[in-house]
NUFI-424699 format. One line per 8 residues: for each residue x, y, z of C-alpha. Coordinates in steps of 0.05 Angstrom, whole numbers. Layout:
residues N
X Y Z ~ ...
This chain:
residues 615
1036 290 -233 ~ 1103 259 -214 ~ 1144 217 -263 ~ 1131 151 -230 ~ 1056 162 -232 ~ 1059 179 -306 ~ 1100 116 -320 ~ 1052 71 -281
991 104 -314 ~ 1023 95 -383 ~ 1035 20 -372 ~ 964 14 -345 ~ 937 48 -407 ~ 976 2 -454 ~ 949 -59 -417 ~ 878 -31 -420
884 -17 -495 ~ 908 -89 -509 ~ 853 -120 -467 ~ 799 -77 -498 ~ 823 -92 -569 ~ 825 -167 -556 ~ 757 -168 -523 ~ 729 -127 -580
749 -178 -633 ~ 727 -238 -592 ~ 660 -207 -575 ~ 643 -185 -646 ~ 606 -250 -660 ~ 564 -222 -716 ~ 621 -199 -759 ~ 662 -260 -741
608 -306 -768 ~ 599 -262 -829 ~ 673 -263 -848 ~ 678 -338 -835 ~ 619 -348 -883 ~ 652 -305 -936 ~ 718 -343 -927 ~ 682 -410 -935
649 -386 -999 ~ 715 -360 -1027 ~ 753 -423 -1010 ~ 703 -477 -1030 ~ 650 -442 -1072 ~ 689 -413 -1131 ~ 729 -442 -1189 ~ 765 -379 -1209
812 -362 -1151 ~ 852 -406 -1104 ~ 864 -379 -1034 ~ 916 -402 -985 ~ 904 -400 -910 ~ 947 -337 -906 ~ 905 -304 -960 ~ 841 -322 -922
867 -290 -859 ~ 880 -225 -898 ~ 810 -229 -929 ~ 780 -239 -859 ~ 815 -178 -832 ~ 797 -137 -894 ~ 723 -154 -889 ~ 724 -141 -814
751 -71 -823 ~ 711 -53 -885 ~ 643 -85 -870 ~ 638 -77 -795 ~ 620 -2 -791 ~ 567 -8 -845 ~ 539 -72 -815 ~ 533 -41 -746
501 23 -772 ~ 447 -17 -808 ~ 428 -62 -750 ~ 441 -13 -693 ~ 381 2 -650 ~ 393 77 -653 ~ 386 74 -729 ~ 319 41 -723
297 91 -671 ~ 319 149 -714 ~ 282 121 -774 ~ 218 109 -736 ~ 224 178 -704 ~ 231 210 -773 ~ 169 174 -798 ~ 129 194 -737
153 266 -740 ~ 150 282 -815 ~ 103 232 -847 ~ 51 201 -801 ~ 40 261 -757 ~ 14 307 -810 ~ -41 259 -828 ~ -64 250 -757
-122 288 -726 ~ -86 298 -661 ~ -28 332 -696 ~ -78 384 -722 ~ -101 395 -651 ~ -29 403 -630 ~ -17 454 -685 ~ -77 494 -660
-50 492 -589 ~ 19 513 -614 ~ -11 574 -648 ~ -50 590 -585 ~ 14 581 -545 ~ 54 627 -590 ~ 3 683 -585 ~ -2 677 -509
70 664 -488 ~ 99 734 -497 ~ 39 765 -460 ~ 51 715 -404 ~ 124 734 -399 ~ 114 810 -405 ~ 53 826 -362 ~ 16 893 -359
38 918 -427 ~ 112 913 -410 ~ 130 886 -479 ~ 101 946 -515 ~ 139 993 -468 ~ 204 955 -481 ~ 194 960 -557 ~ 182 1034 -551
243 1048 -508 ~ 291 996 -538 ~ 268 982 -609 ~ 294 922 -647 ~ 293 951 -717 ~ 356 993 -717 ~ 411 1008 -666 ~ 410 1081 -646
458 1121 -690 ~ 482 1167 -635 ~ 508 1146 -567 ~ 459 1148 -509 ~ 487 1170 -441 ~ 488 1121 -383 ~ 441 1163 -342 ~ 390 1165 -399
394 1090 -409 ~ 383 1077 -335 ~ 325 1125 -334 ~ 292 1085 -391 ~ 306 1020 -355 ~ 278 1047 -290 ~ 214 1067 -326 ~ 204 994 -349
219 967 -280 ~ 174 1017 -245 ~ 233 1046 -206 ~ 232 1120 -188 ~ 290 1165 -172 ~ 292 1205 -108 ~ 351 1250 -92 ~ 393 1211 -143
381 1147 -104 ~ 341 1089 -129 ~ 272 1081 -97 ~ 237 1014 -110 ~ 163 1027 -106 ~ 148 955 -124 ~ 188 896 -150 ~ 172 874 -221
116 822 -219 ~ 154 759 -234 ~ 213 777 -188 ~ 167 797 -132 ~ 131 730 -134 ~ 197 691 -139 ~ 226 727 -79 ~ 167 705 -36
175 631 -53 ~ 122 624 -108 ~ 172 599 -159 ~ 202 529 -163 ~ 277 541 -159 ~ 300 598 -204 ~ 319 648 -150 ~ 358 618 -92
365 676 -43 ~ 345 749 -30 ~ 405 771 11 ~ 410 845 -5 ~ 478 850 28 ~ 504 794 -15 ~ 474 824 -78 ~ 507 890 -63
575 856 -54 ~ 567 815 -117 ~ 551 878 -157 ~ 613 913 -132 ~ 659 852 -144 ~ 631 844 -215 ~ 645 917 -230 ~ 717 911 -207
731 850 -251 ~ 683 865 -309 ~ 739 866 -361 ~ 772 802 -336 ~ 781 740 -379 ~ 805 672 -354 ~ 834 658 -423 ~ 891 706 -405
916 688 -336 ~ 980 727 -349 ~ 939 790 -356 ~ 892 775 -299 ~ 931 737 -247 ~ 883 754 -190 ~ 825 723 -230 ~ 866 660 -240
875 655 -165 ~ 801 668 -151 ~ 781 618 -204 ~ 825 566 -169 ~ 797 587 -102 ~ 727 568 -123 ~ 751 499 -146 ~ 791 486 -83
735 506 -37 ~ 687 461 -75 ~ 736 404 -67 ~ 735 416 8 ~ 659 404 9 ~ 666 338 -29 ~ 725 307 8 ~ 737 290 81
771 343 122 ~ 824 295 148 ~ 837 263 80 ~ 896 306 55 ~ 918 254 3 ~ 851 255 -33 ~ 845 331 -27 ~ 912 339 -62
894 291 -118 ~ 824 317 -133 ~ 824 375 -183 ~ 774 411 -227 ~ 754 471 -269 ~ 700 524 -269 ~ 648 525 -325 ~ 591 569 -347
538 526 -313 ~ 513 457 -297 ~ 501 439 -369 ~ 573 454 -390 ~ 599 416 -329 ~ 559 356 -351 ~ 579 363 -424 ~ 653 365 -405
646 305 -359 ~ 616 265 -417 ~ 667 292 -466 ~ 724 273 -421 ~ 697 202 -412 ~ 687 195 -487 ~ 757 219 -504 ~ 786 171 -452
747 113 -483 ~ 774 132 -552 ~ 844 134 -524 ~ 838 66 -492 ~ 800 34 -551 ~ 837 57 -615 ~ 816 -3 -658 ~ 743 4 -640
747 78 -657 ~ 780 64 -724 ~ 723 16 -740 ~ 670 68 -725 ~ 649 37 -659 ~ 616 88 -612 ~ 622 88 -536 ~ 560 78 -493
537 118 -434 ~ 491 85 -383 ~ 442 135 -354 ~ 385 132 -304 ~ 320 155 -335 ~ 315 210 -283 ~ 383 242 -302 ~ 386 314 -326
371 328 -400 ~ 442 354 -408 ~ 467 282 -410 ~ 424 268 -471 ~ 449 333 -501 ~ 520 308 -491 ~ 504 243 -525 ~ 475 282 -583
533 331 -588 ~ 590 280 -579 ~ 562 220 -617 ~ 554 175 -557 ~ 504 118 -552 ~ 460 127 -490 ~ 426 69 -455 ~ 374 90 -402
356 45 -343 ~ 300 51 -293 ~ 335 35 -227 ~ 403 26 -195 ~ 393 -49 -195 ~ 387 -51 -271 ~ 457 -21 -279 ~ 490 -87 -261
458 -127 -317 ~ 467 -72 -368 ~ 541 -61 -351 ~ 555 -136 -352 ~ 525 -139 -422 ~ 567 -82 -451 ~ 629 -79 -406 ~ 686 -49 -449
638 -11 -493 ~ 619 36 -436 ~ 652 104 -430 ~ 612 128 -369 ~ 558 111 -320 ~ 518 166 -288 ~ 481 177 -222 ~ 448 239 -192
447 267 -121 ~ 392 288 -124 ~ 360 282 -193 ~ 322 342 -221 ~ 252 311 -232 ~ 238 280 -164 ~ 294 302 -119 ~ 310 230 -104
379 196 -107 ~ 409 134 -136 ~ 440 82 -89 ~ 512 106 -89 ~ 536 45 -51 ~ 512 1 -108 ~ 546 44 -159 ~ 610 42 -119
607 -33 -119 ~ 594 -34 -193 ~ 653 11 -208 ~ 697 -32 -164 ~ 680 -94 -204 ~ 684 -66 -275 ~ 731 -6 -268 ~ 686 41 -308
686 117 -303 ~ 629 143 -260 ~ 601 213 -257 ~ 556 239 -201 ~ 513 298 -220 ~ 509 343 -158 ~ 491 406 -196 ~ 424 412 -161
444 388 -91 ~ 510 426 -95 ~ 526 457 -27 ~ 467 424 8 ~ 493 353 -4 ~ 549 353 49 ~ 496 367 102 ~ 444 313 83
430 263 138 ~ 443 189 124 ~ 380 145 123 ~ 354 78 97 ~ 352 105 25 ~ 416 148 31 ~ 473 104 56 ~ 531 147 34
540 219 10 ~ 576 238 -55 ~ 648 245 -32 ~ 715 229 -66 ~ 743 204 0 ~ 689 150 5 ~ 672 133 -67 ~ 708 110 -130
674 163 -174 ~ 712 195 -231 ~ 679 263 -232 ~ 627 306 -196 ~ 590 368 -222 ~ 571 422 -172 ~ 535 488 -187 ~ 556 549 -147
500 589 -177 ~ 445 548 -143 ~ 455 532 -70 ~ 524 563 -72 ~ 485 629 -79 ~ 532 660 -130 ~ 509 697 -193 ~ 485 655 -252
539 630 -298 ~ 587 590 -254 ~ 592 516 -241 ~ 649 470 -220 ~ 669 404 -250 ~ 713 361 -204 ~ 756 302 -225 ~ 788 249 -180
857 265 -210 ~ 891 305 -264 ~ 896 244 -309 ~ 820 242 -315 ~ 815 317 -324 ~ 864 321 -383 ~ 814 286 -429 ~ 767 345 -423
820 394 -448 ~ 822 419 -520 ~ 892 424 -549 ~ 912 449 -618 ~ 987 447 -631 ~ 991 462 -706 ~ 945 522 -711 ~ 975 581 -750
952 626 -693 ~ 1000 591 -646 ~ 993 538 -593 ~ 922 537 -566 ~ 889 502 -508 ~ 826 512 -466 ~ 798 473 -408 ~ 725 487 -424
680 492 -485 ~ 686 568 -486 ~ 751 604 -500 ~ 742 673 -471 ~ 702 673 -407 ~ 674 728 -362 ~ 724 725 -305 ~ 681 771 -263
633 714 -250 ~ 688 670 -221 ~ 709 728 -176 ~ 637 737 -153 ~ 632 663 -137 ~ 696 665 -96 ~ 674 726 -54 ~ 604 696 -47
634 634 -14 ~ 674 676 35 ~ 614 721 50 ~ 570 662 69 ~ 621 617 103 ~ 616 544 121 ~ 569 551 180 ~ 517 590 142
520 539 84 ~ 504 487 137 ~ 449 530 168 ~ 414 547 101 ~ 420 475 78 ~ 386 447 140 ~ 330 497 134 ~ 317 476 61
320 402 79 ~ 270 413 137 ~ 223 449 89 ~ 228 393 38 ~ 211 341 91 ~ 154 384 118 ~ 120 390 50 ~ 130 316 36
99 298 103 ~ 39 345 91 ~ 22 313 24 ~ 30 242 50 ~ 3 246 120 ~ -26 314 142 ~ -71 341 87 ~ -143 351 109
-200 312 76 ~ -231 346 15 ~ -307 347 18 ~ -347 339 -46 ~ -420 342 -62 ~ -464 285 -40 ~ -425 280 25 ~ -366 247 -10
-297 256 19 ~ -229 248 -14 ~ -171 230 32 ~ -99 244 11 ~ -111 250 -65 ~ -37 263 -79 ~ 25 220 -73 ~ 98 239 -68
143 207 -120 ~ 199 169 -87 ~ 230 190 -21 ~ 259 260 -31 ~ 303 284 27 ~ 343 343 0 ~ 312 403 -37 ~ 257 379 -85
187 349 -75 ~ 151 319 -135 ~ 79 297 -130 ~ 21 274 -172 ~ -50 247 -164 ~ -58 176 -137 ~ -112 165 -190 ~ -88 163 -262
-156 191 -283 ~ -139 259 -255 ~ -102 315 -291 ~ -42 342 -252 ~ -29 396 -304 ~ -97 426 -294 ~ -83 429 -219 ~ -18 464 -236
-55 517 -275 ~ -102 529 -217 ~ -43 536 -170 ~ -12 587 -217 ~ -73 628 -236 ~ -109 629 -170 ~ -51 627 -120 ~ 11 649 -158
52 585 -150 ~ 91 566 -212 ~ 114 493 -204 ~ 152 453 -257 ~ 111 403 -297 ~ 140 333 -306 ~ 119 276 -351 ~ 122 200 -354
87 201 -305 ~ 53 269 -305 ~ 73 305 -241 ~ 93 372 -210 ~ 159 389 -178 ~ 174 442 -126 ~ 248 460 -116 ~ 256 494 -48
306 551 -37 ~ 323 601 17 ~ 266 645 -5 ~ 215 589 -1 ~ 243 555 61 ~ 206 601 108 ~ 150 586 157 ~ 106 638 122
114 605 54 ~ 106 534 80 ~ 39 551 112 ~ 17 591 51 ~ 36 534 3 ~ -1 482 44 ~ -63 525 45 ~ -58 542 -29
-49 468 -49 ~ -109 447 -8 ~ -153 503 -37 ~ -129 488 -108 ~ -151 416 -98 ~ -220 440 -75 ~ -227 483 -137 ~ -201 426 -181
-252 375 -157 ~ -308 426 -160 ~ -291 442 -233 ~ -280 372 -260 ~ -345 347 -227 ~ -384 402 -263 ~ -421 367 -321 ~ -406 427 -367
-331 424 -354 ~ -284 409 -413 ~ -209 403 -404 ~ -198 428 -476 ~ -239 492 -467 ~ -230 507 -393 ~ -156 492 -383 ~ -96 530 -407
-36 515 -452 ~ 2 468 -406 ~ -53 417 -395 ~ -73 416 -468 ~ -2 411 -495 ~ 21 357 -447 ~ -43 319 -459 ~ -34 317 -535
41 311 -536 ~ 38 254 -486 ~ -4 210 -532 ~ 34 151 -562 ~ 20 171 -634 ~ 40 244 -632 ~ 99 240 -585 ~ 144 243 -646
125 316 -657 ~ 123 339 -585 ~ 189 375 -597 ~ 150 426 -638 ~ 122 454 -573 ~ 193 463 -547 ~ 214 495 -614 ~ 155 544 -608
176 565 -538 ~ 249 573 -557 ~ 230 614 -619 ~ 191 661 -574 ~ 254 676 -534 ~ 280 716 -592 ~ 215 746 -618
């Protein structure tokens, strides 16, 4: 940054701090009334002390500073929510019949989950070859370790070359498009290149750019190329101002965007911070869960709203208390987008930091067609956004573990940095949550970008967009009638949620009496499709990738969905059918956890799953 810019920004910051402080005191009506009441009592209601006007001013300020944090904590909505959540989770739930049903389902889930992950006795084989109990005393040669691994993966050796007889079950299915998201390509040439690049830079660490200067360059290369996708080609001014950093994934990019906004709010609101006031983040209810994680980690109040239109009223109510507003392009659950033009207008009025989550859309977004519901694409040249998060390990097709967080300028980025100047270990600073980082992943991301090239990013993106639109159209307009007994016919039983146009289609039953989770289990068990379950409302979500954006998979999915619906209606119309006994874990758990009374302990299902990851 040049000196004039720093001077202007400094003056602007001082102005903002003064305005925020003044508005804070004038808007704190509750504590103002409280201190005036106390002053009145002290001045007129006692016969022991006499106070002058100057003394009363001091008393007012004293009570403002001392009482305000405690007062706000006691009346704050989040405190009430936390208290009611505690009661629901630890007191009421254990006396409730449904919680006992949930406990039973959790036990069932725990016994089944590892067998579902490791099919065909794979877990027992892994335990035999790589036991948990004790690390081997003596070293095992690389050849011997690979031989053991190949045994588990059903890979045979032939003339010292690898011979894949058959892909492991889960990977085989995913590579044919049966999985929602997860695996984004099956380009063997790219995988071979990525493996070689990783091997070259395997000892690299971005924490030491002096030791690994080539990695520093490649790390910057990834950021610069991502900037090029999210700015106009002819806008050199914006391209030079926009900057960023690489992170370990979309969640860390989101965490750092929220941390940066919080730190900026603290910097511009020192009095509010001293009084224990917390910044607020305004989130759409469809935003990624990482934003709620950020609020939890960084002590930020989150306010969720249902639509873009609601943001105006919420922002006007809180104004200077807001550290960040968030939109997604597209969001994870439904693959739909917020109205970016409305957000841009809002930011122009209130001058509030704005983050656009493009982790999912990433390198597809620049090639999305404008429509009635998409008036503008996420782009620093066209919007007043503060930051954008973009995953290179999704539709950038790099290896897992790299994402990019972009900022409109270096002033905004500096608030994400961690700096420690008085540590006995010396001066310390890091741009991300991690200190040491696997530099090989950044190198892989850089070479992946060059391997694919701009034209192929465009080609792959358009294929995925076309597949998304084709599946949406089939569910809404083209699905054949489903014939039931007694000559009854069901027409178009499913509906698409919103108007997805990028890479995700979410759908559910039109009738609220049907159970979409049971349909999901039929799709999985009978046809091999593993779609992501959603809730509020119950729905399924299919994220399309290069491996699923094929004519073969589109036709197979349409046929499978139709046949799954036929099985579904046949089953539920059987008088002997019971959802509790005939369905699997997903339908039962979502059914119980979704009830109003037991929602407070639904996190136990998540805890059970996470525990199983390290069993």
